[in-house]
N, C-alpha and C positions, 0 to 999 in steps of 0.2 A: 213272676217267671216260674215255669214248671220244669220239673225234671223227674226222671225215674230213679227210684231207690229199691234196694232189696228190702223186702218186707214179707216174711213168711207167715202164712196162716194155713188152715187146713186144705185150702184149694188154690192158693196163689203164692208166687215167689217175689212179685214186684208190686209196687204201688207208686202213685204220683205224689210229689211233694212240692210245696211252694218254696222257692229259693229267692234270696236277695239278688238284685241286679249285680253282676260281677264287676270287680275292679281289676285293672290290669297293671302289671309292672312296666317298667320303661321299655322293655324289649318284647312286650306282648300286645296282641291285638284282640279285640272282642268281636266274636262272630255270632251272627244270628243263624242258627243251624237250620238247614233245609232237610237233611236226611242223615241217618247214621246206619252203620251196618252191624249185624250180629256175627261175631266171630266165635266159632265153637270153643276156642281156648278161653276167650273172655267170659263167655257164658258159664263155662265150667268153673272158672275162678270166682265169678260173682256169687255163685251158690255156696261157696265156702266162706264168704265174707260175712261179717256181722250185719244185722239189719241197719239200713241207713246208708249203705254203700251205693254210689252211683257208678254203674259200668260204662263202657263205651270207649273204643279205641279210635276208629276212623270215622270221618264225617265229611259233609259238604255244607256250604253255606255262603253267606254274604258278609263282608266286612261292614260292621256298624261303627267301629271306633278304631282308628289307626294307632299303632304304637307310638309312644312319645319320642322314641329315638329316630323316627322317620324311615325305618327300614322295613316296615310291613307293607302289604298291598294297601290300596287306597279304599276309602269308604265307597261302598257300592260294588266293589270287585267281587266276582264269584271265585271261591277258593275251595280247595280240598286240603285235608291235613290229618294229623293224628295226635292222640294223647296217650299217656300210659293208663289213664282211667278218667271217667267223668264226662264223656262226650254226650251222654244221653240227656241233654238239657236243651231248652229253647235258646239259651245264650251261653257261650263258653269263652274262656280266656285261653289263648294259645300262643306259645313262643313263636317268634317270627321264623326260626329255623325249621319249624315243623309245618309250615304253611306253604302253599303254592297257588298262584293265580291260575285259573283255567280260562279257556276262551269262552266267549259269550255263547257259542253254539254247542257247548258241552252240556249234556244232560246231567244236571247236578244230582238228581235222584240216583241215577245209575252210578255216577262218579264217586258216590259215598263208599262204594265197595272197593275202590281202587287202591288206597294207600297200603293196607296190610298185605293183601294178596299180591298186589302188583309189585311192591318192593321186595317181598319175600321171593317171588318167582324171579325177578330181575337179578337180585344179588346172589341167589343160589346158582343161577345159570352163569353168572360172571365168574364164579369160582372154577368154571371149566375153561377159562381164558378164551382163546379164539375158537369159535364154535363151528365155523364153516366146514361142512362135510364130516363133522364128528358124529358119532353114534351116541345118542342120549336116551336113557330110559326114564320115564316119569311114572311113578306109581300114584294111586289115588287120582287118576287122570280126570275124573269128573268133579273133583272137589274144586274149591275156589282157587287155590294155589296151583294145583295140577293143570286145570283147564287153561289158566293164564300162562303157565310155563310152556305148554304145548304151542301156544300162539307166538310167544316170544322166540322160542327155539326155531320155529318155522321162519320167522322174519330174519333170524340170524343165519339161515342157511344150513341148519343142522339136520341130520337124519334122526328124527325123534320117534320113539316108540312108547306105547302106553300100556297101563294095566287097569282093568275095570272089574267090578264085581258082577255087574248086570250086563248080560249079552246085548240087551236092547240099547245100551249106551255106547257100544263099540263104534257104530256108524258116526255118532256125534264127534268122537275123537278122530276118526279117520278124516272127517271133513276139515280138521285143522291142518291136514297135510301129513299126519302120522303115517309112517311106513307100515306099521303093524300094531294091532291092539290085542294084547293077551288077556285072557280071562284069569282072574285071581285064583279061582278054584283049580285051574290046571297049571298055573305058572310054576309051582315048586316041583312038579313031576314032569314038566315039559322037557323033551329031548332037544329042543331048539338050542343050537350051538352059538347063537348070536352073542357077541360080546359088546361091551359099552365103554366109552371113554369117560362118561359122566352119568351118574344116577341121582335123580332127585326123588327122595323117598318120603312119603307122608305116613307110612304105615308103622314102621318100627317093629318092636318085638322080634319074633323068630324070623321074620322076613329079612332082617339084616344079614343073617348068615347066608341065606339063599342069594341075596343080591351081591354080596361081596365076591361070590364065585363067578358072577356074571361080568365082572370088570376085566378090561384089558390090563396087562401089567402097567403100573403107574396111573391107572384110572382112579377116579374119585367117587365116593359115595357121600352125598350131602343129605343129612337127615333133617327134614324140616317139620316132622310131625311124629306122633306116636299113637295113631288111631287104634292099633292092635293091643299095645301094652306099653306101660312106662318102663318096663324092665327089658334089658337086652343082655344076653349072655353070648359073647363071641366065641364061636367054635374055632379055636386057634389051629386045630389040626387041618382045617381047610385052607389055611394060609401058609403052611410050612414051606411049600415048594413054589410059592409065587411071591415075587418081590415088588415092592413099591405101591401096592394098592393102599389107598388111604380112606379113612372114615372121619367125617367131621360133623359134629352136632351144630346145626345152624340156629342162631338166636338173633332175631331181628333187633331186640333191645340193645345188643352189643354192636350190631352192624351200623345202626344209625348214629352211633357216637363218632364215627369217622367217615361218614358218607355225606355226599352233597344232596341231602334230602329234597331241598327245594327244586334243584335242577332235575333230579330223577322223577319227582312227581309231575313236573311240567312235561317231561318227555312222555311219560305214560299217559297223561291226560290228552296230549296231542294225538297219540295213537288211537285213543278212544274217540276223540272228536272226528278223526279222519276215517273212522270205521275200519281201521286195520286190525283192531282187536274187539272182542265181544265179551262182556262180563256175565251175561246170562243170569240176571238177577230175578228174585221173587220179591215183590214190593207190597208192603202193608202199612196201614196207618198205625202209628206208635201207640194209640189208645188201646190196641188189641195185644199189648205186650205179653200178658199172661197166657192167652190162648195160643199165640204164636210160639212162645218158648216151650210150652208144654208139648206141642207137636214136634218141635225140634228134638227135645229130650227123649220123646217116645219113638223117634225115628220115622214119624209119618210125614215130616216135612223136610225135604232134602234140597240143597241148593244154597246159593248165596242170598241171604235174606236181608232186605233193606227195610228200615223203619222210617217212614216219611212223617216228619213233624209239620212241614209246610206242604199242604196238598195243592 
């Protein structure tokens, strides 16, 4: 059984390694992996690990061995799920609570992108409570989480707005039903007086101060990413005469401790199967891992990237 590990040389970051067939605990199932996704955060983290580390968070596949406690999907069932690491292998062991069956008509290759971006978008939006007719701003609109959040916000009846860097991408976000799509280069200087009940931000850095001023009183800013900078300095002077605005750092690892992951993954996969949402993935054979990740790191490959193990 093969898997991908970190292995740095003068021109590569990853290599393939032979692994023993996995063994499972009582509450774990064994999955033959169809596809995995590349998440920017996971890729960044992988490159800080020692050689021999296997990356990989979300995946799709087929159950090849049920859990001994009888609570897993059945052999042959198509599933999606997530791990904290180690998904980039031909077979993996996964706790039942992090797995969900998907319908037979679900495209498993595309569905591999669903767990991380889908759950992040879903849980971040749920922090806005009842979304019908609320004004929601989503930054990083063309990213995996942003694009998904726009679609979920539209299904929930929200008035959603976006922020993009590339003017050529504005129309893509408008097609999700967005009321307006701002250009990032103009956003900080914009005289637009629009206020928001909820902001889902993937940018971080100095953008946080600009966004806090865009909130209605008692509005919420949910930070799901830090594309601009890991550091945020809050300009408290901008908040002195405004009450109730809140800032929350979102961390999916904490959210899944008290969420119904199986139920929520099932819901998201049904939306995908019913074509109510679009994941807009870029798919490649996993054998090309070094070529693909180089392009991602150099910024020449943008989008939600899927590695297909089973073609």
